[in-house]
MIDOSE-1310 file (N, C-alpha, C; in nm, 2 decimals, decimal comma, always signed):
residues 69
mnpt	+1,47/+0,04/-1,81/+1,27/-0,04/-1,76/+1,24/+0,03/-1,83; +1,17/-0,04/-1,92/+1,07/+0,02/-1,99/+0,95/+0,12/-1,90; +0,91/+0,25/-1,96/+0,83/+0,29/-1,80/+0,76/+0,23/-1,85; +0,66/+0,16/-1,93/+0,53/+0,07/-1,91/+0,53/-0,02/-1,87
vtai	+0,64/-0,10/-1,84/+0,66/-0,26/-1,76/+0,73/-0,24/-1,62; +0,65/-0,27/-1,54/+0,63/-0,25/-1,36/+0,66/-0,40/-1,32; +0,76/-0,42/-1,23/+0,78/-0,52/-1,11/+0,71/-0,61/-1,11; +0,56/-0,57/-1,10/+0,46/-0,65/-1,05/+0,37/-0,69/-1,12
enty	+0,38/-0,67/-1,27/+0,25/-0,67/-1,35/+0,36/-0,81/-1,39; +0,17/-0,85/-1,42/+0,18/-1,00/-1,47/+0,22/-1,06/-1,61; +0,20/-0,91/-1,64/+0,16/-0,94/-1,83/+0,28/-0,87/-1,88; +0,28/-0,89/-2,03/+0,44/-0,77/-2,11/+0,32/-0,76/-2,20
pelp	+0,34/-0,58/-2,23/+0,33/-0,59/-2,36/+0,34/-0,66/-2,48; +0,26/-0,71/-2,56/+0,30/-0,83/-2,70/+0,28/-0,96/-2,66; +0,29/-0,95/-2,49/+0,30/-1,17/-2,49/+0,18/-1,20/-2,47; +0,17/-1,25/-2,56/+0,02/-1,37/-2,52/+0,00/-1,43/-2,39
vkad	+0,04/-1,53/-2,29/+0,10/-1,53/-2,22/+0,11/-1,43/-2,04; +0,04/-1,50/-1,99/+0,11/-1,44/-1,82/+0,25/-1,48/-1,75; +0,29/-1,42/-1,71/+0,42/-1,48/-1,63/+0,43/-1,58/-1,57; +0,32/-1,63/-1,48/+0,29/-1,70/-1,40/+0,28/-1,84/-1,52
eisa	+0,23/-1,83/-1,61/+0,20/-1,93/-1,73/+0,34/-2,02/-1,79; +0,46/-1,87/-1,73/+0,60/-2,00/-1,78/+0,66/-2,05/-1,68; +0,72/-2,16/-1,78/+0,84/-2,24/-1,67/+0,99/-2,19/-1,64; +1,02/-2,19/-1,82/+1,17/-2,14/-1,90/+1,15/-2,06/-1,97
fryv	+1,30/-2,02/-1,97/+1,29/-1,96/-2,09/+1,43/-1,98/-2,15; +1,48/-1,97/-2,29/+1,60/-1,97/-2,34/+1,56/-1,86/-2,42; +1,69/-1,73/-2,44/+1,71/-1,66/-2,54/+1,85/-1,75/-2,69; +1,82/-1,72/-2,79/+1,83/-1,73/-2,88/+1,92/-1,61/-2,97
qplq	+1,97/-1,54/-2,93/+2,08/-1,42/-2,95/+2,07/-1,41/-3,04; +2,14/-1,49/-3,19/+2,15/-1,42/-3,33/+2,06/-1,41/-3,45; +1,88/-1,49/-3,36/+1,79/-1,42/-3,38/+1,74/-1,36/-3,30; +1,79/-1,31/-3,18/+1,70/-1,20/-3,14/+1,53/-1,30/-3,07
tfil	+1,58/-1,36/-3,05/+1,40/-1,44/-3,05/+1,41/-1,53/-2,86; +1,31/-1,50/-2,84/+1,30/-1,63/-2,64/+1,21/-1,68/-2,71; +1,26/-1,84/-2,68/+1,18/-1,94/-2,63/+1,13/-2,01/-2,52; +0,93/-1,99/-2,49/+0,93/-2,03/-2,37/+0,83/-2,08/-2,38
slkd	+0,90/-2,18/-2,23/+0,85/-2,33/-2,24/+0,71/-2,26/-2,07; +0,60/-2,36/-2,15/+0,49/-2,26/-2,09/+0,47/-2,39/-2,00; +0,39/-2,37/-1,86/+0,41/-2,43/-1,74/+0,32/-2,61/-1,72; +0,21/-2,52/-1,90/+0,14/-2,63/-1,92/+0,23/-2,77/-2,03
keri	+0,33/-2,77/-2,02/+0,41/-2,87/-2,09/+0,33/-2,91/-2,22; +0,23/-2,84/-2,31/+0,18/-2,85/-2,46/+0,22/-2,78/-2,48; +0,27/-2,62/-2,49/+0,29/-2,56/-2,56/+0,48/-2,48/-2,53; +0,53/-2,44/-2,64/+0,64/-2,36/-2,61/+0,64/-2,21/-2,72
irfe	+0,63/-2,10/-2,73/+0,60/-1,99/-2,75/+0,73/-1,93/-2,84; +0,76/-1,86/-2,94/+0,89/-1,77/-2,97/+0,81/-1,68/-2,90; +0,92/-1,54/-2,93/+0,84/-1,39/-2,87/+1,02/-1,32/-2,89; +0,98/-1,21/-2,91/+1,04/-1,09/-3,01/+1,01/-1,00/-3,00
pddi	+1,09/-0,93/-2,85/+1,02/-0,80/-2,79/+1,08/-0,69/-2,87; +1,04/-0,56/-2,85/+1,08/-0,44/-2,83/+1,23/-0,46/-2,79; +1,20/-0,47/-2,70/+1,30/-0,44/-2,58/+1,40/-0,57/-2,50; +1,44/-0,57/-2,59/+1,51/-0,74/-2,48/+1,60/-0,69/-2,37
qsfi	+1,62/-0,59/-2,31/+1,69/-0,60/-2,18/+1,60/-0,57/-2,12; +1,49/-0,48/-2,09/+1,35/-0,52/-2,00/+1,27/-0,63/-2,04; +1,27/-0,73/-2,12/+1,21/-0,81/-2,15/+1,27/-0,89/-2,02; +1,36/-0,92/-2,04/+1,51/-1,02/-1,93/+1,48/-0,97/-1,81
dwln	+1,47/-0,84/-1,78/+1,44/-0,78/-1,64/+1,39/-0,88/-1,57; +1,17/-0,85/-1,66/+1,07/-0,88/-1,64/+1,10/-1,05/-1,57; +1,17/-1,11/-1,70/+1,14/-1,26/-1,64/+1,21/-1,31/-1,52; +1,28/-1,21/-1,49/+1,42/-1,22/-1,31/+1,34/-1,18/-1,22
vhyi	+1,24/-1,06/-1,29/+1,22/-1,05/-1,16/+1,10/-1,12/-1,13; +1,00/-1,20/-1,24/+0,92/-1,29/-1,19/+0,96/-1,48/-1,15; +1,10/-1,41/-1,13/+1,16/-1,52/-1,14/+1,14/-1,68/-1,20; +1,15/-1,61/-1,34/+1,14/-1,78/-1,44/+1,27/-1,77/-1,48
reyk	+1,32/-1,88/-1,51/+1,40/-1,95/-1,45/+1,48/-1,98/-1,65; +1,57/-1,89/-1,67/+1,65/-1,97/-1,80/+1,71/-2,07/-1,82; +1,69/-2,16/-1,89/+1,72/-2,25/-1,98/+1,85/-2,33/-2,06; +1,98/-2,35/-1,94/+2,06/-2,33/-2,05/+2,12/-2,54/-2,10
a	+2,14/-2,48/-2,23/+2,12/-2,64/-2,28/+2,30/-2,70/-2,17
């Protein structure tokens, strides 16, 4: 895990929203991009983290569900 990110942090570097604002995510592997659905149901954002596995770990620690079609 990235040393700058701990399990209790509600924020992730470069991500413009907090964990408690995210409803679900989908990882688009060919683009190495995450699609994040927000709880306000009005916004969907794209995010490309520097460390994909660290970001997945952060999402899992915060119990953010993965959307699978």
